[in-house]
N, C-alpha and C positions, 0 to 999 in steps of 0.2 A: 364110932364111924366105922362103916363098912369100906372094903375097898372097893367097892362096887360103886362107892357117889364119889370118886375122885372126877373130877373136872376132866374130860378127854383132852383139851387144849395143853394143861401142863404135862400130859404124858407126850407132846409131840413139839416141847419148846427148846429152842436152840441152847446148846450147852455155853455154861459160863466160864468164867476165866480159868477156876480151878479144874472143871472137866477139861477145859483144853487142854493144860499141864498133862493130865493123865492119859490123855490121846496120844499127845506127842510122845510122850516117855514110852506107850505101849509100841509107838510104833519103832521108836528110835530099838527099842530091844527086839522086836520080831525082825526088822529088816537092816540093821545095824547102820553105822555111820556112812558106811561106803556106797550102800544100796541106794539111800534116801536120794542123792541127785539122778541117779539114774531113774529111780521112780515117778520123779517129777518131771524128768524130760518126757517119759513116756505119757506121764497124765497131759502134759503140756501139747503134746503133739496129738492126741486125742481129740483134744478139745478143739484143736486146729482144725483137725480133718473134719470134724463135726460141723463147724461152723463155715467151714468152703463148702460144704455138702448141701447145709440148709439154704444156705446164699446161691448155689447153683439151681437149688428147685424153685427156688422163689423167684429169679431171674427167668427160667422156663415158665412158669404160670404166667409171669408178669407178659413175658413174649407170647405165648397164647393168647392173652386177652385183648393185645393189639393186633394182632391179626384178626381176631374175630369182627373187632371193630370197623376194620378196613372195609368199603364195599367193595 
């Protein structure tokens, strides 16, 4: 069987339990135990800012649609 005959969905699947353990181990080795909470805080702050910006744009679009409907 050739490597070109591999189903593309298999290449894009989510990691299973054992693979997650390896990912966590590598993160701990690279960043250390003290940097992980700081890293998580930064990721959380970035997600929060993204959601706030997304909601702001959504509100602006809805407000613009309401203005167009008014005679």
